[in-house]
DONU-719330 format. One record per atom (N, C-alpha, C): residue number from 1; residue in one letter; atom name; x, y, z negated. Coordinates in nm, 2 decimals, decimal comma. Example, Ala and Ser with C-alpha at 12.3 -4.5 7.8 and 13.67 -1.06 7.14 Angstrom:
// DONU-719330
+-----+------+------+--------+--------+--------+
: seq : type : atom :      u :      v :      w :
+-----+------+------+--------+--------+--------+
:   1 :    a :    N :   1,32 :  -0,57 :  -0,78 :
:   1 :    a :   CA :   1,23 :  -0,45 :  -0,78 :
:   1 :    a :    C :   1,32 :  -0,33 :  -0,78 :
:   2 :    s :    N :   1,28 :  -0,22 :  -0,71 :
:   2 :    s :   CA :   1,37 :  -0,11 :  -0,71 :
:   2 :    s :    C :   1,29 :   0,00 :  -0,79 :
+-----+------+------+--------+--------+--------+
This chain:
// DONU-719330
+-----+------+------+--------+--------+--------+
: seq : type : atom :      u :      v :      w :
+-----+------+------+--------+--------+--------+
:   1 :    x :    N :   7,35 : -10,07 :   1,58 :
:   1 :    x :   CA :   7,20 : -10,12 :   1,65 :
:   1 :    x :    C :   7,25 : -10,21 :   1,75 :
:   2 :    x :    N :   7,14 : -10,30 :   1,72 :
:   2 :    x :   CA :   7,21 : -10,43 :   1,84 :
:   2 :    x :    C :   7,10 : -10,41 :   1,96 :
:   3 :    x :    N :   7,16 : -10,40 :   2,04 :
:   3 :    x :   CA :   7,05 : -10,38 :   2,19 :
:   3 :    x :    C :   7,05 : -10,51 :   2,29 :
:   4 :    x :    N :   7,09 : -10,65 :   2,20 :
:   4 :    x :   CA :   7,12 : -10,77 :   2,30 :
:   4 :    x :    C :   7,24 : -10,85 :   2,33 :
:   5 :    x :    N :   7,24 : -10,91 :   2,38 :
:   5 :    x :   CA :   7,36 : -10,96 :   2,45 :
:   5 :    x :    C :   7,38 : -10,89 :   2,60 :
:   6 :    x :    N :   7,49 : -10,90 :   2,69 :
:   6 :    x :   CA :   7,51 : -10,87 :   2,80 :
:   6 :    x :    C :   7,44 : -10,94 :   2,85 :
:   7 :    x :    N :   7,46 : -11,08 :   2,86 :
:   7 :    x :   CA :   7,41 : -11,21 :   2,96 :
:   7 :    x :    C :   7,26 : -11,19 :   2,99 :
:   8 :    x :    N :   7,18 : -11,15 :   2,85 :
:   8 :    x :   CA :   7,03 : -11,14 :   2,90 :
:   8 :    x :    C :   7,06 : -10,97 :   2,92 :
:   9 :    x :    N :   7,08 : -10,92 :   2,89 :
:   9 :    x :   CA :   7,04 : -10,81 :   2,97 :
:   9 :    x :    C :   7,05 : -10,77 :   3,13 :
:  10 :    x :    N :   7,16 : -10,82 :   3,13 :
:  10 :    x :   CA :   7,20 : -10,83 :   3,27 :
:  10 :    x :    C :   7,07 : -10,90 :   3,36 :
:  11 :    x :    N :   7,06 : -11,00 :   3,30 :
:  11 :    x :   CA :   6,90 : -11,09 :   3,37 :
:  11 :    x :    C :   6,78 : -11,02 :   3,38 :
:  12 :    x :    N :   6,78 : -10,95 :   3,28 :
:  12 :    x :   CA :   6,65 : -10,84 :   3,30 :
:  12 :    x :    C :   6,68 : -10,79 :   3,39 :
:  13 :    x :    N :   6,80 : -10,68 :   3,38 :
:  13 :    x :   CA :   6,83 : -10,58 :   3,50 :
:  13 :    x :    C :   6,79 : -10,65 :   3,60 :
:  14 :    x :    N :   6,86 : -10,79 :   3,66 :
:  14 :    x :   CA :   6,85 : -10,83 :   3,80 :
:  14 :    x :    C :   6,66 : -10,88 :   3,83 :
:  15 :    x :    N :   6,59 : -10,91 :   3,72 :
:  15 :    x :   CA :   6,45 : -10,97 :   3,73 :
:  15 :    x :    C :   6,38 : -10,81 :   3,79 :
:  16 :    x :    N :   6,43 : -10,74 :   3,69 :
:  16 :    x :   CA :   6,34 : -10,56 :   3,73 :
:  16 :    x :    C :   6,37 : -10,53 :   3,86 :
:  17 :    x :    N :   6,48 : -10,57 :   3,94 :
:  17 :    x :   CA :   6,56 : -10,51 :   4,05 :
:  17 :    x :    C :   6,49 : -10,60 :   4,16 :
:  18 :    x :    N :   6,48 : -10,73 :   4,10 :
:  18 :    x :   CA :   6,40 : -10,87 :   4,23 :
:  18 :    x :    C :   6,24 : -10,80 :   4,27 :
:  19 :    x :    N :   6,18 : -10,77 :   4,12 :
:  19 :    x :   CA :   6,01 : -10,73 :   4,12 :
:  19 :    x :    C :   6,00 : -10,61 :   4,20 :
:  20 :    x :    N :   6,11 : -10,52 :   4,16 :
:  20 :    x :   CA :   6,11 : -10,37 :   4,25 :
:  20 :    x :    C :   6,12 : -10,34 :   4,36 :
:  21 :    x :    N :   6,19 : -10,48 :   4,44 :
:  21 :    x :   CA :   6,22 : -10,49 :   4,55 :
:  21 :    x :    C :   6,14 : -10,54 :   4,66 :
:  22 :    x :    N :   6,03 : -10,63 :   4,61 :
:  22 :    x :   CA :   5,91 : -10,69 :   4,70 :
:  22 :    x :    C :   5,85 : -10,60 :   4,76 :
:  23 :    x :    N :   5,87 : -10,59 :   4,90 :
:  23 :    x :   CA :   5,79 : -10,51 :   5,00 :
:  23 :    x :    C :   5,65 : -10,54 :   5,07 :
:  24 :    x :    N :   5,57 : -10,41 :   5,10 :
:  24 :    x :   CA :   5,49 : -10,41 :   5,12 :
:  24 :    x :    C :   5,39 : -10,57 :   5,15 :
:  25 :    x :    N :   5,48 : -10,60 :   5,31 :
:  25 :    x :   CA :   5,47 : -10,73 :   5,34 :
:  25 :    x :    C :   5,46 : -10,82 :   5,25 :
:  26 :    x :    N :   5,54 : -10,85 :   5,12 :
:  26 :    x :   CA :   5,57 : -10,95 :   5,02 :
:  26 :    x :    C :   5,45 : -10,93 :   4,92 :
:  27 :    x :    N :   5,40 : -10,80 :   4,91 :
:  27 :    x :   CA :   5,23 : -10,76 :   4,85 :
:  27 :    x :    C :   5,17 : -10,84 :   4,91 :
:  28 :    x :    N :   5,11 : -10,81 :   5,04 :
:  28 :    x :   CA :   5,03 : -10,81 :   5,13 :
:  28 :    x :    C :   5,00 : -11,01 :   5,12 :
:  29 :    x :    N :   5,12 : -11,08 :   5,20 :
:  29 :    x :   CA :   5,14 : -11,20 :   5,15 :
:  29 :    x :    C :   5,08 : -11,30 :   5,02 :
:  30 :    x :    N :   5,10 : -11,24 :   4,90 :
:  30 :    x :   CA :   5,10 : -11,27 :   4,79 :
:  30 :    x :    C :   4,97 : -11,21 :   4,76 :
:  31 :    x :    N :   4,96 : -11,13 :   4,81 :
:  31 :    x :   CA :   4,76 : -11,10 :   4,81 :
:  31 :    x :    C :   4,64 : -11,20 :   4,88 :
:  32 :    x :    N :   4,73 : -11,23 :   5,00 :
:  32 :    x :   CA :   4,64 : -11,28 :   5,11 :
:  32 :    x :    C :   4,58 : -11,48 :   5,05 :
:  33 :    x :    N :   4,63 : -11,51 :   4,90 :
:  33 :    x :   CA :   4,64 : -11,62 :   4,89 :
:  33 :    x :    C :   4,47 : -11,63 :   4,77 :
:  34 :    x :    N :   4,41 : -11,46 :   4,76 :
:  34 :    x :   CA :   4,33 : -11,46 :   4,68 :
:  34 :    x :    C :   4,21 : -11,34 :   4,79 :
:  35 :    x :    N :   4,29 : -11,28 :   4,87 :
:  35 :    x :   CA :   4,16 : -11,14 :   4,90 :
:  35 :    x :    C :   4,14 : -11,22 :   5,07 :
:  36 :    x :    N :   3,99 : -11,25 :   5,08 :
:  36 :    x :   CA :   3,99 : -11,28 :   5,15 :
:  36 :    x :    C :   3,99 : -11,16 :   5,31 :
:  37 :    x :    N :   4,08 : -11,16 :   5,35 :
:  37 :    x :   CA :   4,11 : -11,06 :   5,43 :
:  37 :    x :    C :   4,25 : -11,08 :   5,52 :
:  38 :    x :    N :   4,31 : -11,09 :   5,67 :
:  38 :    x :   CA :   4,40 : -11,10 :   5,72 :
:  38 :    x :    C :   4,54 : -11,00 :   5,63 :
:  39 :    x :    N :   4,64 : -11,06 :   5,64 :
:  39 :    x :   CA :   4,78 : -11,00 :   5,57 :
:  39 :    x :    C :   4,77 : -10,86 :   5,70 :
:  40 :    x :    N :   4,76 : -10,87 :   5,82 :
:  40 :    x :   CA :   4,81 : -10,77 :   5,89 :
:  40 :    x :    C :   4,67 : -10,62 :   5,89 :
:  41 :    x :    N :   4,58 : -10,65 :   5,83 :
:  41 :    x :   CA :   4,46 : -10,56 :   5,78 :
:  41 :    x :    C :   4,45 : -10,50 :   5,66 :
:  42 :    x :    N :   4,52 : -10,53 :   5,60 :
:  42 :    x :   CA :   4,56 : -10,52 :   5,45 :
:  42 :    x :    C :   4,65 : -10,43 :   5,43 :
:  43 :    x :    N :   4,63 : -10,30 :   5,34 :
:  43 :    x :   CA :   4,66 : -10,17 :   5,35 :
:  43 :    x :    C :   4,71 : -10,18 :   5,17 :
:  44 :    x :    N :   4,84 : -10,17 :   5,09 :
:  44 :    x :   CA :   4,90 : -10,14 :   4,95 :
:  44 :    x :    C :   4,93 : -10,03 :   4,91 :
:  45 :    x :    N :   4,84 : -10,01 :   4,80 :
:  45 :    x :   CA :   4,87 :  -9,86 :   4,72 :
:  45 :    x :    C :   4,86 :  -9,92 :   4,59 :
:  46 :    x :    N :   4,90 :  -9,75 :   4,52 :
:  46 :    x :   CA :   4,89 :  -9,80 :   4,41 :
:  46 :    x :    C :   5,02 :  -9,86 :   4,29 :
:  47 :    x :    N :   5,10 :  -9,92 :   4,42 :
:  47 :    x :   CA :   5,24 : -10,02 :   4,34 :
:  47 :    x :    C :   5,30 :  -9,97 :   4,25 :
:  48 :    x :    N :   5,24 : -10,01 :   4,07 :
:  48 :    x :   CA :   5,29 : -10,00 :   3,96 :
:  48 :    x :    C :   5,41 : -10,15 :   3,90 :
:  49 :    x :    N :   5,52 : -10,11 :   3,88 :
:  49 :    x :   CA :   5,63 : -10,17 :   3,85 :
:  49 :    x :    C :   5,67 : -10,14 :   3,70 :
:  50 :    x :    N :   5,61 : -10,29 :   3,61 :
:  50 :    x :   CA :   5,65 : -10,26 :   3,48 :
:  50 :    x :    C :   5,78 : -10,38 :   3,45 :
:  51 :    x :    N :   5,87 : -10,37 :   3,32 :
:  51 :    x :   CA :   5,93 : -10,49 :   3,28 :
:  51 :    x :    C :   5,84 : -10,58 :   3,28 :
:  52 :    x :    N :   5,72 : -10,63 :   3,27 :
:  52 :    x :   CA :   5,69 : -10,83 :   3,25 :
:  52 :    x :    C :   5,55 : -10,79 :   3,38 :
:  53 :    x :    N :   5,51 : -10,69 :   3,46 :
:  53 :    x :   CA :   5,43 : -10,68 :   3,53 :
:  53 :    x :    C :   5,39 : -10,58 :   3,68 :
:  54 :    x :    N :   5,37 : -10,62 :   3,79 :
:  54 :    x :   CA :   5,34 : -10,55 :   3,88 :
:  54 :    x :    C :   5,19 : -10,56 :   3,93 :
:  55 :    x :    N :   5,12 : -10,47 :   3,97 :
:  55 :    x :   CA :   5,04 : -10,42 :   3,99 :
:  55 :    x :    C :   5,00 : -10,32 :   4,11 :
:  56 :    x :    N :   4,88 : -10,33 :   4,21 :
:  56 :    x :   CA :   4,92 : -10,31 :   4,27 :
:  56 :    x :    C :   4,77 : -10,27 :   4,35 :
:  57 :    x :    N :   4,69 : -10,17 :   4,46 :
:  57 :    x :   CA :   4,56 : -10,21 :   4,48 :
:  57 :    x :    C :   4,57 : -10,26 :   4,67 :
:  58 :    x :    N :   4,50 : -10,35 :   4,65 :
:  58 :    x :   CA :   4,49 : -10,39 :   4,84 :
:  58 :    x :    C :   4,35 : -10,33 :   4,89 :
:  59 :    x :    N :   4,32 : -10,24 :   5,02 :
:  59 :    x :   CA :   4,21 : -10,23 :   5,07 :
:  59 :    x :    C :   4,23 : -10,28 :   5,17 :
:  60 :    x :    N :   4,11 : -10,34 :   5,26 :
:  60 :    x :   CA :   4,08 : -10,41 :   5,36 :
:  60 :    x :    C :   3,95 : -10,43 :   5,41 :
:  61 :    x :    N :   3,91 : -10,38 :   5,50 :
:  61 :    x :   CA :   3,78 : -10,34 :   5,56 :
:  61 :    x :    C :   3,67 : -10,28 :   5,48 :
:  62 :    x :    N :   3,70 : -10,21 :   5,43 :
:  62 :    x :   CA :   3,60 : -10,12 :   5,32 :
:  62 :    x :    C :   3,61 : -10,16 :   5,17 :
:  63 :    x :    N :   3,67 : -10,27 :   5,20 :
:  63 :    x :   CA :   3,70 : -10,36 :   5,04 :
:  63 :    x :    C :   3,79 : -10,29 :   4,96 :
:  64 :    x :    N :   3,83 : -10,29 :   4,84 :
:  64 :    x :   CA :   3,91 : -10,25 :   4,76 :
:  64 :    x :    C :   3,96 : -10,36 :   4,64 :
:  65 :    x :    N :   4,03 : -10,43 :   4,66 :
:  65 :    x :   CA :   4,07 : -10,56 :   4,53 :
:  65 :    x :    C :   4,23 : -10,48 :   4,42 :
:  66 :    x :    N :   4,22 : -10,50 :   4,33 :
:  66 :    x :   CA :   4,35 : -10,50 :   4,22 :
:  66 :    x :    C :   4,42 : -10,62 :   4,21 :
:  67 :    x :    N :   4,53 : -10,62 :   4,24 :
:  67 :    x :   CA :   4,61 : -10,73 :   4,20 :
:  67 :    x :    C :   4,73 : -10,72 :   4,11 :
:  68 :    x :    N :   4,75 : -10,84 :   4,07 :
:  68 :    x :   CA :   4,83 : -10,84 :   3,93 :
:  68 :    x :    C :   4,93 : -10,95 :   3,94 :
:  69 :    x :    N :   5,05 : -10,95 :   3,92 :
:  69 :    x :   CA :   5,18 : -11,05 :   3,91 :
:  69 :    x :    C :   5,25 : -11,05 :   3,78 :
:  70 :    x :    N :   5,26 : -11,14 :   3,71 :
:  70 :    x :   CA :   5,36 : -11,11 :   3,63 :
:  70 :    x :    C :   5,51 : -11,18 :   3,69 :
:  71 :    x :    N :   5,55 : -11,24 :   3,79 :
:  71 :    x :   CA :   5,67 : -11,28 :   3,84 :
:  71 :    x :    C :   5,73 : -11,20 :   3,94 :
:  72 :    x :    N :   5,87 : -11,29 :   3,90 :
:  72 :    x :   CA :   5,96 : -11,18 :   4,04 :
:  72 :    x :    C :   5,90 : -11,21 :   4,16 :
:  73 :    x :    N :   5,87 : -11,36 :   4,20 :
:  73 :    x :   CA :   5,84 : -11,40 :   4,36 :
:  73 :    x :    C :   5,67 : -11,39 :   4,37 :
:  74 :    x :    N :   5,59 : -11,33 :   4,30 :
:  74 :    x :   CA :   5,41 : -11,28 :   4,29 :
:  74 :    x :    C :   5,37 : -11,44 :   4,31 :
:  75 :    x :    N :   5,41 : -11,56 :   4,26 :
:  75 :    x :   CA :   5,36 : -11,67 :   4,29 :
:  75 :    x :    C :   5,22 : -11,68 :   4,17 :
:  76 :    x :    N :   5,20 : -11,61 :   4,08 :
:  76 :    x :   CA :   5,13 : -11,59 :   4,01 :
:  76 :    x :    C :   4,99 : -11,49 :   4,03 :
:  77 :    x :    N :   5,00 : -11,40 :   4,17 :
:  77 :    x :   CA :   4,91 : -11,34 :   4,21 :
:  77 :    x :    C :   4,78 : -11,38 :   4,18 :
:  78 :    x :    N :   4,67 : -11,27 :   4,10 :
:  78 :    x :   CA :   4,56 : -11,31 :   4,08 :
:  78 :    x :    C :   4,52 : -11,17 :   4,17 :
:  79 :    x :    N :   4,40 : -11,18 :   4,25 :
:  79 :    x :   CA :   4,33 : -11,01 :   4,28 :
:  79 :    x :    C :   4,19 : -10,99 :   4,28 :
:  80 :    x :    N :   4,14 : -10,92 :   4,25 :
:  80 :    x :   CA :   3,97 : -10,89 :   4,18 :
:  80 :    x :    C :   3,90 : -10,79 :   4,32 :
:  81 :    x :    N :   3,81 : -10,83 :   4,27 :
:  81 :    x :   CA :   3,70 : -10,71 :   4,38 :
:  81 :    x :    C :   3,76 : -10,54 :   4,28 :
:  82 :    x :    N :   3,82 : -10,44 :   4,29 :
:  82 :    x :   CA :   3,82 : -10,32 :   4,24 :
:  82 :    x :    C :   3,64 : -10,28 :   4,17 :
:  83 :    x :    N :   3,66 : -10,24 :   4,06 :
:  83 :    x :   CA :   3,53 : -10,16 :   4,00 :
:  83 :    x :    C :   3,49 : -10,05 :   4,09 :
:  84 :    x :    N :   3,39 :  -9,97 :   4,14 :
:  84 :    x :   CA :   3,43 :  -9,83 :   4,21 :
:  84 :    x :    C :   3,45 :  -9,74 :   4,09 :
:  85 :    x :    N :   3,51 :  -9,65 :   4,18 :
:  85 :    x :   CA :   3,62 :  -9,56 :   4,18 :
:  85 :    x :    C :   3,53 :  -9,41 :   4,22 :
:  86 :    x :    N :   3,54 :  -9,34 :   4,14 :
:  86 :    x :   CA :   3,46 :  -9,17 :   4,19 :
:  86 :    x :    C :   3,55 :  -9,13 :   4,32 :
+-----+------+------+--------+--------+--------+
């Protein structure tokens, strides 16, 4: 069974560790690019990390946004108003 090269495996593990290490402050900063709310008022929840993406929810001033990134440093973050939830 071929599990890939050790270098590639190490790179993937480092990328995941970096992605998982993003703090709530970093997620607020990334979200601020598309959420019309001051970072200090943002509350981060539902933070989920997978192999190639990360998603989280931002709540601010009674509004909720779903955010997503596919990069370690959240440079491609997109956020959109969340659909109504029961």
